[in-house]
C-alpha positions as CSV (number, residue, x, y, z in Angstrom):
1,M,0.0,0.0,0.0
2,R,1.2,3.5,-1.0
3,Q,2.4,5.6,2.0
4,R,1.9,9.3,2.6
5,N,4.7,11.9,2.4
6,V,5.7,12.2,5.9
7,M,7.4,15.4,5.2
8,S,4.3,17.2,4.3
9,D,2.1,18.7,6.9
10,F,-0.8,19.2,4.6
11,V,-2.9,17.0,2.0
12,L,-3.7,19.9,-0.5
13,K,-2.2,23.1,-1.2
14,T,-3.1,25.4,-4.2
15,S,-1.2,28.7,-4.9
16,N,-2.2,31.4,-7.4
17,L,-4.2,29.2,-9.6
18,S,-5.8,30.5,-12.6
19,Y,-7.2,29.1,-15.8
20,Q,-7.6,31.0,-19.1
21,Y,-10.2,29.3,-21.4
22,P,-9.2,29.5,-25.2
23,K,-11.0,32.8,-26.6
24,G,-12.8,32.9,-23.2
25,S,-12.7,34.3,-19.7
26,R,-9.9,33.8,-17.2
27,L,-10.7,32.2,-13.8
28,S,-8.6,33.0,-10.8
29,F,-9.0,31.0,-7.5
30,Q,-8.3,31.8,-3.9
31,D,-5.6,29.6,-2.3
32,L,-6.7,26.4,-0.6
33,L,-4.8,24.7,2.3
34,L,-6.2,21.4,3.6
35,S,-4.5,19.5,6.4
36,D,-5.3,15.8,7.2
37,Q,-9.1,15.2,7.9
38,Q,-10.0,18.9,7.3
39,H,-13.1,18.1,5.3
40,T,-13.9,20.9,3.1
41,L,-16.9,22.1,1.1
42,V,-16.4,24.0,-2.1
43,L,-19.7,25.9,-2.6
44,G,-20.6,27.9,-5.7
45,D,-23.3,28.5,-8.2
46,S,-23.2,27.7,-12.0
47,G,-20.5,29.5,-13.7
48,S,-18.3,30.0,-10.6
49,G,-15.7,27.7,-11.6
50,K,-16.3,24.6,-9.5
51,S,-15.6,22.1,-12.3
52,T,-12.5,24.0,-13.6
53,L,-11.1,24.1,-10.0
54,L,-11.7,20.3,-9.5
55,N,-10.0,19.6,-12.9
56,L,-7.0,21.6,-11.9
57,I,-6.7,19.9,-8.5
58,A,-7.0,16.5,-10.2
59,G,-4.4,17.2,-12.8
60,F,-7.0,16.8,-15.5
61,S,-6.3,20.4,-16.8
62,S,-3.1,22.4,-16.6
63,P,-3.3,25.8,-15.1
64,T,-2.5,29.1,-16.7
65,S,-0.6,29.9,-13.5
66,G,-0.1,28.6,-10.1
67,E,0.6,25.2,-8.5
68,V,-1.3,22.2,-7.0
69,I,0.5,20.3,-4.4
70,I,-0.7,17.0,-2.8
71,N,1.3,15.3,0.0
72,G,4.2,17.6,-0.9
73,Q,4.1,16.8,-4.6
74,N,3.8,19.2,-7.2
75,L,1.1,17.6,-9.7
76,Y,2.4,19.6,-12.7
77,A,6.2,18.6,-12.1
78,L,5.1,15.1,-13.1
79,S,5.0,13.5,-16.6
80,G,1.9,12.1,-18.0
81,S,2.5,8.6,-16.9
82,E,3.8,9.7,-13.4
83,L,0.8,11.8,-13.0
84,D,-1.6,9.0,-13.9
85,K,0.0,6.8,-11.2
86,F,0.2,9.4,-8.6
87,R,-3.3,10.4,-9.1
88,A,-4.5,6.7,-8.8
89,Q,-2.7,6.2,-5.6
90,H,-3.5,9.5,-3.9
91,L,-6.7,10.7,-5.2
92,G,-10.1,9.1,-5.2
93,F,-13.0,10.7,-7.3
94,I,-16.8,10.4,-7.0
95,F,-18.4,11.8,-10.1
96,Q,-22.1,12.7,-10.8
97,E,-22.0,9.6,-13.1
98,A,-20.5,6.5,-11.7
99,H,-18.6,5.5,-15.0
100,L,-18.4,1.8,-14.1
101,L,-17.1,-0.5,-16.6
102,R,-20.3,-2.5,-17.8
103,N,-18.5,-5.6,-18.9
104,L,-16.9,-6.0,-15.4
105,T,-18.4,-7.2,-12.1
106,V,-18.6,-5.1,-9.1
107,S,-15.6,-6.6,-7.6
108,E,-13.6,-6.3,-10.9
109,N,-14.4,-2.7,-11.3
110,I,-12.8,-2.0,-7.7
111,K,-10.0,-4.3,-8.3
112,L,-9.0,-2.4,-11.5
113,A,-8.4,0.8,-9.4
114,Q,-6.0,-1.1,-7.3
115,S,-4.2,-2.2,-10.4
116,L,-4.1,1.1,-12.1
117,A,-2.4,2.5,-9.0
118,G,0.4,-0.2,-9.2
119,L,-0.9,-1.9,-6.1
120,S,-1.5,-5.5,-5.5
121,V,-4.9,-6.6,-5.8
122,D,-6.6,-7.2,-2.3
123,A,-9.7,-9.2,-2.5
124,D,-10.2,-9.0,1.3
125,A,-10.0,-5.2,1.2
126,V,-12.6,-5.0,-1.6
127,K,-14.9,-7.4,0.3
128,S,-14.7,-5.4,3.5
129,L,-15.2,-2.1,1.9
130,L,-18.3,-3.6,0.0
131,E,-19.7,-4.9,3.3
132,K,-19.4,-1.4,4.8
133,L,-21.4,0.0,2.0
134,Q,-24.1,-2.7,2.5
135,L,-23.1,-4.4,-0.8
136,G,-21.9,-7.7,0.6
137,G,-22.8,-10.5,-1.8
138,F,-22.8,-8.3,-4.8
139,E,-19.3,-8.8,-5.8
140,N,-20.1,-10.8,-8.9
141,R,-22.9,-8.7,-10.2
142,K,-22.5,-6.5,-13.3
143,P,-23.5,-2.8,-13.0
144,N,-26.7,-3.2,-15.1
145,E,-27.9,-5.7,-12.4
146,L,-27.8,-2.9,-9.6
147,S,-30.1,-0.1,-8.7
148,R,-28.9,3.5,-9.2
149,G,-28.1,3.9,-5.5
150,Q,-26.1,0.7,-5.5
151,V,-24.2,1.8,-8.6
152,Q,-23.3,5.1,-6.6
153,R,-22.0,3.0,-3.7
154,V,-19.8,0.8,-5.9
155,A,-18.4,4.0,-7.3
156,I,-17.6,5.2,-3.8
157,A,-15.9,1.9,-2.9
158,R,-13.8,2.3,-6.1
159,A,-12.8,5.8,-5.2
160,L,-11.9,4.7,-1.6
161,I,-10.2,1.2,-2.2
162,N,-6.7,2.7,-2.3
163,K,-7.1,4.8,0.8
164,P,-6.5,8.1,-0.9
165,S,-5.2,11.1,0.7
166,L,-7.8,13.3,-0.9
167,L,-11.4,12.1,-1.7
168,V,-13.1,14.5,-4.2
169,A,-16.7,14.3,-4.7
170,D,-18.6,16.3,-7.4
171,E,-22.3,17.2,-6.6
172,P,-22.8,13.9,-4.7
173,T,-26.2,15.1,-3.4
174,A,-27.5,16.3,-6.7
175,A,-31.3,15.5,-7.0
176,L,-31.5,13.9,-3.5
177,D,-34.1,14.8,-1.1
178,D,-33.2,16.4,2.4
179,K,-33.1,13.0,4.2
180,N,-30.8,11.2,1.7
181,T,-28.7,14.3,1.2
182,F,-27.6,14.3,4.8
183,L,-27.4,10.5,4.9
184,V,-25.0,10.6,2.0
185,V,-22.9,13.3,3.4
186,E,-22.5,11.5,6.8
187,L,-21.7,8.2,5.0
188,L,-18.8,10.0,3.1
189,K,-17.5,11.6,6.3
190,E,-17.4,8.2,8.1
191,L,-15.9,6.3,5.2
192,A,-13.3,9.0,4.7
193,K,-12.4,8.8,8.3
194,D,-12.1,4.9,8.1
195,Q,-10.0,5.0,5.1
196,G,-7.8,7.9,6.4
197,S,-8.8,10.3,3.5
198,T,-9.7,14.0,3.5
199,L,-12.9,14.8,1.8
200,L,-13.4,17.7,-0.6
201,I,-17.0,18.1,-1.9
202,S,-17.8,20.4,-4.7
203,T,-21.4,21.5,-4.9
204,H,-24.1,24.2,-5.5
205,D,-26.2,22.6,-2.7
206,K,-26.5,25.3,0.1
207,R,-28.1,22.7,2.3
208,L,-24.6,21.3,3.1
209,K,-23.0,24.7,4.2
210,D,-23.7,24.0,7.9
211,E,-22.5,20.5,7.6
212,F,-18.9,21.6,7.2
213,T,-16.7,23.9,9.4
214,N,-14.4,24.5,6.4
215,N,-16.2,26.3,3.5
216,Y,-14.4,27.5,0.3
217,I,-17.0,29.9,-1.3
218,L,-16.6,30.6,-5.1
219,A,-18.2,33.6,-6.5
220,A,-19.3,33.9,-10.2
221,Q,-16.4,35.4,-12.3
């Protein structure tokens, strides 16, 4: 299992980040500094740049200026293959759509995340995490045999299986009623604690503001 950089006293640090859209606007972001277990909400309306910020933090897009440092490693100092491996080891992603591979079973989808990170496949860890998510016995099912909620929980398991330093969730409560919204948030917090991950949620859902002591507010630019 990969180890954290013990020389770093923070999980995520961004500095002077900006992004210039081709023939479009330029977005600039306030600096972020997250220590271990400092779960944070990125809150902003449509057009505020939430998706752009997540893409920069994940290394999916390159900034016009600035740095993203995770566990002491500057993402943009890594080559393409190095970045892919680092991202697989240190970051977990929960997207609005699960993007599970339809031809693989639940267990195979999660084990693939271990392989992509260059880690040994740990079937016991997969089984344990699925049981925590009330998916015990679903290991050999295909995604099309699951409910939408079950698919979402498989995606959460896949994001957490490598015990990422940073767990990024994009609009995880979209289209949920109040009861299920708060259940999902508490589940993510609990699982992040169990796996030793720091949670970063990006959302426009203002219901979540009081659920986090650390809020990063994005204004429309």
